[in-house]
N, C-alpha and C positions, 0 to 999 in steps of 0.2 A: 466394192470391184468395180474397176476401169476395164475398158476396150481399149485395145491397141490402136493407137490412131492414125489415121489412114495420113497425114502430116509426115510421120516417118518417109514414105514412100517418094520424098521431095527431097529429103538427103541425099547429097552430091559427096562421091568417093566414101561409102561406109560399106567396111569390109567386115567388120562383126559387130553382131546385136544378139546381145543376150538379154532377155526378157525372164529368164526363170525366177522362178518362187514370188511373186510380183498377185497374185490371187487375181488376173485376169480373169472375163470372162468375157463371152459375145463369139465372135469367127476374128478368122485369118484373115484380115485383106490381102484383097488377091496382087494387088501393086506391091506389097509388100514380096510374095513370094516370086514375081516380075523379076525384082529387084537382085534375086538369084541364079540370073542368065546373065546379069554384069559385073559390079564391082563387091557385095555382098558375097563371101564366103563362106561365113559360120552365121548361122541364127538358131539361139537354145531359147525354147518358149518352154521347158520343162517345167512340172510341178506347178498348173494355175488348172483355172477351168471354162478352156476352149471348147466351144459347142457345136463346134465342125469338122469333115475331115478338111485335109490338107486342101487348096484349092488348086484345079487341075493347071493352073496357068503356067506349073513349071515345064521346060522342058527338057529335053532327055540327055543333052549337054550337060544341066547343070549337075554340080558335085553336093545336091542335099543327099 
């Protein structure tokens, strides 16, 4: 089981990120959720083993 890499937060112009069905465990990096306020329009994390709630770094204007 792998964790979501913080290096994804350095991706420029990332619009869609599908990490579904990858046996990912651990937490969702808060910096990844902050990307939802910029260029990232779609984030799919279904069917993983994440152990925390969605970080509170998502703003009201986010389309999550």
